[in-house]
N, C-alpha and C positions, 0 to 999 in steps of 0.2 A: 446562551451562550455555546460556543461551538463544541464539537469534540476534539477529544483532546490529537486524534489523529490530522484531524484539519488544523490543530494550530499550530503542528509541527511541520506539516507541508509548506504554510503560512510561512513560518518561522527560517523555513528553511531555503525555500524561493524568496523569500523578500526582504530579509533581513541579510541572511548570509547567502544571495547570490544566488544560489548553489539551481540545479538544476531538476533534478528528478529522488528519489530515496527509492529505498527496494522494500520490499510490501515484509521480509524481515524484522527492519528496523522499526516500523512502524509495531509491528504485533507485538517484539520486546517491551517497546515504552511504553505502551495500553498492560502490561503485566504488574502484578504488584506482589513484591517489592519488581521494581525497574530490572528487566535483563533476566529476572526468574525462569528458571529450568521448568521444560509440564512435566506434567508426572506421566500425561497420556495423548496418544496421536487422536485422537478422539477430541481431546479438547481445543486441539493445536488446531487443527480443520473446522470445529468449528467456531471458532476464533477468525481465523481467513475468511469464513463466510459470512458472518456476524458483520467484519468490515469493511467487505464489499457489497454486502447488502446496506452497510451506512452510506455507504459510499457512491454505490448508484441512488440513492434517496433521498440524497444533499439538494435542497433548497434554495441556494445563492442566486441571485439573479446573475447571468453573465458568467458565471461558473461552471465549468466543466473538469471530468478530469483524464486521462486518460495513459493508459497500459500501453507498454511498448519492451519489449528488448533493448536494455541499452548496450549495443554494442561494446562499450569500452569494460564494460564488468558481467557483458555475457552474460546476465539477470535480469527478473521482469522487475520494472520501477513502473514507480506512480510518479505524473506532476498535474499540477493545476492548470488548467487555460484558461484565458482569460478574455470575454467579448467574441470569440470566434466557435462555431461548433469543432470540435478535433477531427482528424481522419480515422476511420477504420471502423470495426463494427460496434454498435449500439449494442449496450450490456443495460439490458431493461430493470429496474424495480421489480422483485421480489411480487410486491404488490401489484406490477403491474397497472396502476392510475396515474403516470403521470410521463413529462417528456424526457428520454436517456438524460444523464446524467456522468454517464460514464461508457466511455470509447476504450478498444481495445487495438492494437494492429500489429503487425511481423508478430504473431504468436501461431493463431490457427489456420493450418494450410489451408486453400481453400473450401472455405467457407463465411457463409453470409450472416450467419448469427450463433449469438455464444449464451450461455447462462450463469449467473453468480455462482452456481455448485461445478461448472466448468474449467472454470478459473480457478476458483477457490482448488480445485484439486490439481493445474495447471501448476498455482505457487508449491503446494504440498508436494506435488513430483522435486521438483526443482530446489526446495529450499526446507522442507520437512524435518530431516535427519539435523540439520545445523541448527533448526529453531529448537528440536528436543533434546539439547543438546546445550541452550541458552546464548549460541552463538546468531548475535542479531545484527553485524556489524559487518559490514563490506567493507576487505581492503583486497583492493586488488579483483583477484581474480576466486579468493577463499572467504569464506565467513568468521569471523573471530569472535570476541566476547567484547563489549562496553570497554571502552577508552574513555578515560577522562574528558576527553574534550563531547566524544558521544555526549554521555553524560549530563552535559553543561549545556547542550544543545536542546536539549529536552528540555533539563529544569526551565531555560532561559524561555524555550516557546511556550511549556503549559503553565508559564508564572501567572496569578492571580493580579 
C-alpha cells in the first residue's frame, strides 16, 4: 500500500489535475489529527526529513519526484514526474543503495549535490514557523489553516 504522502500527490495530480503540492500541505496531512500543531521544532524537522527520505527511497517504476520553487507560490513544492528523469540535482536515498528517485532544481545556487538533510533544512527555514502554528495550506503567498476543501482532498486521496 502506498504511503499517505504518495496517495495525496497522486490524487492531486491525477484526479484534481493540479501541478504540485507544498511540503507543509503534505506534512500537515500526515499529522494525527490532520492539521494539528507541533509541540516543538525538533519533531517537525524530523518529520520533514522522514518525508524526504521516504520520497527519495520510493520504488515505483518509471516514477520520480521533483522539488522546485514554484514561481506563483514563491514556495518549495513537489511533484511526481512519470517516464522521464527530471532535471536538477539528484537527492540520493539516505541508505545510498539505489538509483535516485528525487531531484531538486532552482533551490541551491552553484552546487551539484545536496542531501536530504540540506533539503529538509531549506524547507524548515522557509515554512517551519507556519507549520509549527498548524498553518499548512498555501493561499497565494501566505500559509493558512486547512479549509474544508483541503480536508476533503486529503480524505478523498487517502480513502481506502
